[in-house]
Every structure is written in C-alpha cells, then in structure tokens.
LOVO-299867 format. One record per residue (C-alpha): x, y, z; residue in three letters. Coordinates in steps of 0.5 Angstrom, whole numbers, padded with zeros to 4 digits, always signed. Each point is the difference from the previous one (the first is absolute). Layout:
XYZALA
...
! end
This chain:
-0001+0000+0001MET
+0005+0006-0004THR
-0005+0006+0003ARG
-0004+0001+0007PRO
-0006-0004+0002GLY
-0005+0001+0005VAL
-0005-0006+0002GLY
-0002-0005+0005LEU
+0002-0006+0004THR
-0005-0006-0002TYR
-0002-0004+0006VAL
-0007-0004-0001PRO
-0006+0003+0000GLY
+0003+0006-0003LEU
-0002-0003-0007ASP
-0006+0005-0001ASP
+0003+0007+0003ILE
+0006-0002-0005LEU
-0005+0000-0006HIS
-0004+0006+0002GLU
+0008+0004-0001VAL
+0003-0004-0005ALA
+0001+0006-0004ASP
+0004+0004+0006LEU
+0004-0006+0000LEU
+0008+0000-0002ASP
+0002-0007+0004VAL
-0003-0005+0004VAL
+0004-0003+0005GLU
-0002-0008+0002ILE
+0003-0003+0007GLU
+0002-0007-0003PRO
-0003-0004+0006GLN
-0007+0002-0001SER
+0000-0004-0007LEU
+0003-0005+0004TRP
-0003-0007+0002ARG
+0003-0004+0005VAL
-0003-0008+0000ARG
+0001-0004+0007GLY
+0006-0003-0004ASP
+0004+0006+0000GLY
-0001+0001-0008GLU
-0001+0007-0002ILE
-0003+0002-0007SER
-0003+0006-0002VAL
-0007+0003-0001ASP
+0000+0000-0007GLU
-0006+0003-0001ASP
+0001+0006+0005VAL
+0006+0001-0004LEU
-0004+0000-0007GLU
-0006+0005+0004ARG
+0007+0005+0001LEU
+0002+0000-0007ALA
-0005+0003-0003ASP
+0001+0006+0005LEU
+0003+0006-0004PRO
+0008+0002+0002GLY
+0006-0003+0002ALA
+0000-0006+0006ARG
+0005+0000+0005LEU
+0001-0005+0006LEU
+0001+0001+0007HIS
+0001-0006+0005GLY
-0003+0000+0007VAL
+0002-0007+0003GLY
+0008-0001-0002ASN
+0004+0007+0003PRO
+0007+0000-0001VAL
+0002+0004+0006GLY
+0003-0006+0006GLY
+0005-0006-0001SER
-0005-0004-0002CYS
+0000-0001-0007LEU
-0006+0001-0004PRO
-0003-0006-0002ASP
+0002-0002-0008PRO
-0006-0003-0001ARG
-0004+0006+0000HIS
+0006+0004-0002ALA
-0001-0005-0007ALA
-0008+0002+0000LEU
+0002+0007+0001PHE
+0005+0000-0006GLY
-0005-0004-0004GLU
-0005+0005+0001LEU
+0003+0007-0002ALA
+0002-0004-0006GLY
-0006-0002-0002ARG
-0002+0007+0001LEU
+0004+0004-0002ARG
+0002+0004+0006ALA
+0005+0005+0001PRO
+0002-0002+0006TRP
-0002-0003+0006VAL
+0001+0002+0007SER
-0001-0004+0007GLU
+0001+0002+0008HIS
+0006+0002+0003LEU
-0003-0003+0006ALA
+0000-0008+0003PHE
-0005-0006+0001ASN
+0003-0006+0001ARG
+0005-0002+0005VAL
+0005-0005-0001ALA
+0006+0000+0004ASP
+0002-0007+0002GLY
-0006+0000+0005ARG
-0007-0002-0001ASP
-0002+0004-0007GLY
-0007+0003+0000PHE
-0003+0006-0004HIS
-0002+0006+0005THR
-0007+0002-0003GLY
+0002+0007-0002PHE
+0006+0004-0003MET
+0004+0002+0005LEU
+0006+0006+0000PRO
+0007-0003-0002PRO
+0006+0000+0005CYS
+0003+0008-0001GLN
+0007-0002+0001THR
+0006-0001-0004GLU
-0001-0007+0000ALA
-0007+0001-0002GLY
+0002+0004-0007VAL
+0005-0005-0002SER
-0006-0006+0002ALA
-0006+0005-0005ALA
+0005+0001-0005ALA
+0001-0008-0002ARG
-0007-0001+0001SER
-0002+0005-0005ILE
+0006-0003-0005ARG
-0003-0007+0002THR
-0007+0003-0003MET
+0003+0005-0006ALA
+0004-0007-0002ASP
-0006-0004-0002ALA
-0003+0006-0002LEU
+0000+0002-0008PRO
-0002+0008+0001VAL
+0002+0004+0006PRO
-0001+0001+0006LEU
-0002+0005+0005ALA
-0001-0001+0007VAL
-0006+0004+0005GLU
+0002+0003+0007ILE
-0006-0003+0004GLY
-0003+0002+0006ALA
+0003+0000+0007ASN
-0003+0001+0007TYR
+0006-0002+0004LEU
+0003+0006+0004ARG
+0007+0001-0003PRO
+0006-0003+0004ARG
+0006+0005+0000PRO
+0005-0005-0001GLN
-0003-0002-0008ASP
+0001+0004-0006LEU
-0006+0006-0002SER
-0006-0003-0004ASP
+0004+0004-0005GLY
+0006-0001+0000ALA
-0001-0008+0000PHE
-0004+0000-0006VAL
+0004+0005-0004ARG
+0007-0006+0002ARG
-0005-0006-0002VAL
-0002+0003-0007VAL
+0007+0003-0001GLU
+0004-0007+0002ASP
-0006-0004-0004SER
-0001+0006-0007ASP
-0008-0002+0001CYS
-0006+0006+0000GLY
-0004+0001+0005LEU
-0008+0001+0000LEU
-0001+0005+0005LEU
-0007-0001+0003ASP
+0000+0008+0003LEU
-0007-0003+0004HIS
+0006-0004+0004ASN
+0004+0005+0001VAL
-0005+0005+0002LEU
-0003-0006+0005ALA
+0008+0000+0003ASN
+0000+0007+0001GLU
-0007+0000+0003ARG
+0003-0006+0005ASN
+0006+0004+0002GLY
+0006-0003-0005ARG
+0002+0006-0002GLY
-0003+0005-0005THR
+0000-0001-0007VAL
+0004+0005-0002ASP
+0006-0003+0003ASP
-0001-0006-0002LEU
-0001+0002-0008LEU
+0007+0004+0002ALA
+0004-0007+0000ASP
-0005-0002-0005LEU
+0004-0001-0007PRO
-0006+0003-0004LEU
+0003-0002-0006ASP
-0003-0007+0001ARG
-0006+0001+0001VAL
-0004-0003-0007TRP
-0007-0001+0004GLU
-0004+0004+0006VAL
-0007-0003+0004HIS
-0006+0004+0003LEU
-0004-0003+0004ALA
-0004+0002+0006GLY
+0001-0003+0008GLY
-0004+0000+0006SER
+0002+0001+0008GLU
+0000-0006+0004TYR
+0003+0000+0007ARG
+0003+0007-0001GLY
+0004-0003-0006TYR
-0002+0003-0007TRP
+0000-0007-0004LEU
+0002-0001-0007ASP
-0007-0003-0001ALA
-0001+0001-0007HIS
-0007+0002+0002SER
-0003+0005-0005GLY
+0002+0007-0005LEU
+0006+0004+0003PRO
-0001+0005+0005ASP
+0002+0008-0002ASP
+0007+0000+0004GLU
+0002-0006-0004LEU
-0002+0003-0006LEU
+0003+0007+0002ALA
+0006-0005+0002LEU
+0000-0004-0008ALA
-0001+0008-0002ASP
+0007+0002+0003ARG
+0004-0006-0002ILE
-0002-0002-0007LEU
+0004+0004-0003PRO
+0006-0001+0003ARG
+0000-0007-0002LEU
+0004+0000-0007PRO
+0000-0008-0001ALA
-0008+0000+0002LEU
-0004-0005-0005ARG
-0007-0001+0003ALA
-0005+0001+0006VAL
-0004-0004+0002LEU
-0006+0000+0005PHE
+0000-0006+0004GLU
-0006-0003+0004VAL
-0002-0006+0004THR
-0005-0005-0002PRO
-0004+0001+0006SER
-0001+0008-0001ALA
-0002-0002-0007VAL
-0007+0000+0001PRO
+0000+0008+0003ASP
+0004+0003-0006LEU
-0005+0004-0004ASP
+0003+0000-0008ALA
-0002+0007-0001GLY
+0005+0002+0006ALA
+0006-0004-0002VAL
-0001+0003-0007ARG
+0001+0007+0004GLU
+0006-0003+0003LEU
+0003-0003-0007LEU
-0001+0007-0004VAL
+0003+0004+0007ALA
+0007-0006+0000MET
+0001+0002-0007ARG
-0001+0009+0002GLU
+0005-0002+0005LEU
+0005-0003-0004TRP
+0004+0005-0005PRO
+0000-0005-0006ALA
+0008-0002-0003GLN
+0001-0002-0007ALA
+0007-0003+0002HIS
+0000-0003+0006PRO
+0007-0002+0004ALA
+0001-0007-0003PRO
-0001-0007+0004LEU
+0006-0003+0004SER
+0002-0007-0005PRO
-0004-0007+0001PRO
+0005-0002+0005ARG
+0003+0004+0006PRO
+0008+0001-0001ALA
+0005+0000+0006ASP
+0000+0007+0003VAL
+0005+0002+0006PRO
-0004+0003+0005ARG
-0002+0008+0001THR
+0005+0004+0003ALA
-0001+0005+0006GLY
-0006-0003+0002VAL
+0000+0000+0008PRO
+0001-0007+0005ARG
-0005+0000+0006PRO
+0004+0002+0005ALA
+0000-0004+0007GLY
-0003-0007+0001GLY
+0001-0007-0003GLU
-0004-0001-0006THR
-0004-0006-0001THR
+0001-0006-0006ALA
-0005+0000-0004PRO
-0002-0007+0001SER
+0000+0002+0007ASP
-0005+0006+0000TRP
-0005-0005-0006GLU
-0001-0005+0005PHE
-0001+0004+0006THR
-0005+0004-0003LEU
-0002-0004-0004GLY
-0002-0004+0006SER
-0003+0006+0003LEU
-0005+0000-0005ALA
-0003-0006-0001VAL
-0001+0000+0009GLY
+0006-0004+0002ARG
+0007+0003+0004ASP
+0007-0003-0001PRO
+0002+0003+0008GLY
+0005+0003-0004THR
+0003+0007+0001PRO
-0002+0003-0006LEU
-0007-0003+0002ALA
+0000+0004+0006GLN
+0001+0006-0003GLU
-0005+0000-0006LEU
-0005-0002+0005MET
+0001+0007+0003THR
-0003+0003-0007ASP
-0007+0000+0000PRO
+0000-0002-0007ALA
+0001-0007+0001ILE
-0007-0001+0002GLY
-0002+0004-0005LEU
+0003-0005-0005LEU
-0003-0006+0004ARG
-0006+0003-0001ASP
+0000+0002-0008LEU
+0003-0008-0001VAL
-0005-0003+0004ALA
-0006+0005-0004GLU
+0003-0003-0006PHE
+0001-0006+0002ARG
-0008+0001+0002GLY
-0001+0002-0007SER
+0003-0005-0004ALA
-0005-0005+0003LEU
-0006+0004+0000THR
+0001+0000-0007GLY
+0002-0007-0001THR
-0005-0004+0005LEU
-0006+0005-0001ARG
-0004-0005+0003TYR
+0004-0004+0005THR
+0002+0007+0003MET
-0008+0002+0000ARG
-0001-0007+0004LEU
+0005+0002+0005LEU
-0002+0007+0001PHE
-0009-0003+0000LEU
+0003-0005+0006THR
+0005+0002+0004LEU
-0001+0008-0001GLY
+0005+0005-0001PRO
+0005-0002+0006VAL
-0001-0007+0000GLY
+0002+0000-0007THR
+0006+0005+0001GLY
+0002-0004+0005GLN
+0001-0006-0004LEU
+0003+0004-0006LEU
+0006+0002+0006SER
+0001-0007+0001GLY
+0000-0002-0007TYR
+0005+0006-0002THR
+0006+0000+0007ARG
+0000-0007-0002SER
+0000+0000-0008CYS
+0004+0005-0003PRO
-0003+0005-0007PRO
+0000-0003-0006ARG
+0002+0005-0006LEU
-0007-0002-0004PHE
-0007+0000+0002ALA
-0001-0006-0001SER
+0005-0003+0003GLU
-0002+0003+0006GLU
-0007-0003-0001ALA
+0004-0008-0001PHE
+0003+0001+0006ALA
-0006+0004+0005PHE
-0004-0006-0003ALA
+0006-0005+0002ASP
-0001+0004+0007HIS
-0007-0001+0001LEU
+0000-0008-0002ARG
+0006+0000+0006GLU
-0004+0005+0005VAL
-0007-0003-0001SER
-0004+0005+0003PRO
-0007-0001+0001PRO
-0003+0003-0006VAL
-0006-0004-0003PRO
+0002-0002-0008TRP
+0006+0004+0001LEU
+0004-0007-0004THR
-0005+0000-0006ASP
+0000+0008-0001VAL
+0007+0000+0000VAL
+0000-0005-0005GLU
-0005+0004-0004LEU
+0005+0006+0001ASP
+0006-0004-0002LEU
-0004-0002-0006GLY
-0001+0006-0003LEU
+0007+0002+0001LEU
+0003-0005-0004ARG
-0005+0001-0004ALA
+0002+0006-0001ARG
+0008-0001+0000LEU
+0000-0006-0005ASP
-0006+0003-0004GLY
-0004-0006+0000SER
-0006-0003+0003PRO
+0002-0003+0007CYS
-0004-0006+0003THR
-0001-0001+0008VAL
-0005-0005+0004CYS
-0003+0003+0006LEU
-0004-0003+0005ARG
-0005+0007+0000THR
-0005+0003-0005ASP
+0005+0005-0004PRO
-0007+0003-0003THR
-0001+0003+0008ALA
+0006+0001+0003LEU
+0001+0004-0007LEU
-0005+0004+0000THR
-0001+0001+0008ASP
+0008+0002+0001LEU
-0001+0005-0006GLY
-0006+0004+0002ALA
+0003+0001+0008GLY
-0003-0005+0003ARG
+0002-0008+0004LEU
-0004-0006-0004PRO
-0006-0003+0004ILE
+0001-0007+0000ALA
+0002-0001-0007PRO
+0000-0007-0003PRO
+0005-0005+0001ARG
+0002-0005-0004GLY
+0005-0002-0007HIS
+0002+0006-0004TYR
+0004+0000-0006ARG
+0000+0007-0002VAL
+0004+0003-0007ARG
+0002+0008+0001LEU
+0003+0005-0004VAL
+0004+0005+0000ASP
-0006+0006+0004ASP
+0006+0006-0002GLY
+0003+0001+0007ALA
+0008+0002+0001PRO
+0005-0004+0001ALA
+0005+0006+0002TRP
+0000+0005+0005THR
+0006+0005+0000ALA
+0004+0003+0006PRO
+0000+0008+0000ALA
! end
C-alpha cells in the first residue's frame, strides 16, 4: 500500500457496519485468530466463508495478531506464525502486526497460558528477549512485521527502562515497525505510567506504520483499554496532534471488540471515519518500510540505564507475573513486590472475565443451566474452583473442553448437566469441524434446548435414549484478549 489509508479492524458481527461505510474504507484489518477454527485434536483451519465475505470489501487488507505476541522469552508459536504468514500471502497484506507482550510462560517449570496479554520485562535482558521473539516471527513471515505498544496497568518500577526507552531499544534491535495504539498510550498516561509526550519523545516515530484508535471504560479506578466504543474527544485531539508527526504512517484504524458491536451506530462510525481522514494530512510518498527480514542493528547509544537495584530476568518476570495473574502465588521476592501493586487484582479480574466470557460464548446452554440451578454465587464458586485448578487456554474452544472435563470430575448437583454439556460440545464440534456431529443423550434434547433457550429450567423433560445430529449454529470459537 503506497498511500495512506483509513479503515476498521474486522471482528465478528461487524459485517453490516462494514458494508454501510464501505465507500470510506481504504483498508480493513483482520485478526487472523477470528478466522481460525481449533478442533478438539488441535488442528487449525480457516473459516473460508468469512474470508470470502471479507474479500468482497473494498480497499487493502492488513493482519493484526491477537494471540501470538512477541514481547517475551517464550518464542512465538511456530504453527500460528506459519498460518499467519500463509494468510498474509493470500490477502496480499503489505505488512502485519503483533503485540509487544507475552501470554505464555515456558521457562523449564510448568508452562501455561496467562489468559491475557501481559507487559514484558523492561530490562536490558528483556530487550534482548523481545528482539529475539520479533526476529523469530519475522523470519516466518513473507512481509514486514510491526509491533504494538500495549496497555500496562502496573506501576512503573524504578529499576526498569522507561516505556519509551524499552520500546525504542526493542524496535531498533529487531529493525521492525511500530503500531501506535493511541488509546493504549493514553490509557497508560491516565493510569500513571507517564505522559504520552514523554513516551513519544523516546520513540522512533519514523518507524510508526500504523495507528489504532479505540474507546475505553473505567473499572476499579483504572482506565481500561477495553475497545468498548468510539474514541473520546481527548483521544481525537491527541490524534490531531500526533498524526502529522509520523512520516512513515500508512494506516489509521478504528478498533472495537465484538461485545461492543451491538451498541455501535453505523452513522457514528461513518462520522468517525470522515474525521479520521481530516485529522491526517495525506502524504504522497511516505517513508519506506523496513526490509521483511530484520537485520542485526547495534543498540542505540545514549539511552540511559536505569539507576539502582538488581534487574529482573525475563523468565522470572514472566513466571511471576503470569502466575499472579491466574491466581497463583510463587512466593518469591518478586511476587511479594508485585503483590503490593493493586493492578494485580485488576489483572486477575480481567483474566477471570475473559475466561467466563469464553465459556458463556461456547457452552451457552451449560452456563445457563448452572446459573439457573446454582445461582450466581454457586456458579461463581464452581468457576473459581475451575480457574484455580486449570490455567487459561488460548482458544475459547479449548477452554470449553477443559471446563467440560472439570464438570465431569467434580460432578456438581445439577440435573441434566451431562446431557446439556454433551449438547453444547456437539454444537461446538460441528462448528469447528464444519460437519454435523451426532451425540447420544438420556434426556429429550428438544425439551432441554427449548426451555434453557427461553431462560427457564426444564420441567420433567422426557427421559429415554436419544440420538441427535447437530449442525453448526454459528457460535464463535475464539475469544480474543484486549
């Protein structure tokens, strides 16, 4: 893409709005994981129907990864990177992007997913670890890679590099591009990480290829990077001030989560796209992108080292922060330090919310039966027991299968639970495999689905031997963390 472009990031449910504003779209960005279907055996396929619909939209295509971040010592998953690269080639994306964060812990101890993208270790060793991950990802891709600066709810640590210095060192060591999510950096300012201007003063602004705009919300005294609606006036004013300072900028995207789509008004989105065009003066010849395969670049001279204190190894940081986020306490000095930060409680809430949302979206009838039988308190206790004993899964479908195993193990006193779980899993398998799935039940499935679908408990549903053929009902199989 040789000229600047304005557009949207695609999420499930946004199709109608995309068509309403198609004449204003220069580019549509796709989260590849929203197109993936992960079967019970771990195989991943692409939803070709959704991909075909997106191919009919105007403008160019970009890819923005949301599940294989490149900010930690655990290298990106090579299977996901290969699929990412394949899709980039099919869509002719001029570049792709991923998050400068981590969501996996694998350092010789019990490896696990964190259920949420967490901030990387901002030490000298953290710079090297992130640069290595970025280069590994870049080597698997046919196009250049940009990394996104994420939201960080933790308090700054005086012994670490500043946010801007860390990002600058990482992108210069890996020779990658930058995705500047202005809502992320504004949220960081609102949450006490430091001012946007101080961050931008440290960043190599000539490496910013892409900008994201989004809305947020307040929770527990923090401003969340929730992508929950339209950007506010302060963010638009920030964009008005910053966009002209980005000589390599090629795309400005509005980003929103699937849960916020029902509340979006197509007319308001149209007005935003018009405003985005006016905020950004067109550039006839933007600066070139970096080469697809990053070269070895010496670290920038003149960036001050943090003063005082011992630095933290990336593997220790990731294991400790990841453990705390999923409700575990490693009992280390670093864990004791981090537990004094109120953001740990926030992260635990966010992880639990994402896991609960994943289950509600994939095991709809099971979760409704649990709530109707056990109530909110009893269901919450059941979910707490599950999350304590089982770490998060990357895909919502994997979370659903794991929770079903947990229910079989603990056997809560809930009538018809076994049959309802089998119905939900059968519907999920039909969705993932793209073919009908047959299940055997001891309760009339019509009675179960009719009553639970209406939000009520079944009353004496017929018992017997039932063989049911289930087809795809359109339920999503992927839940993306913000």
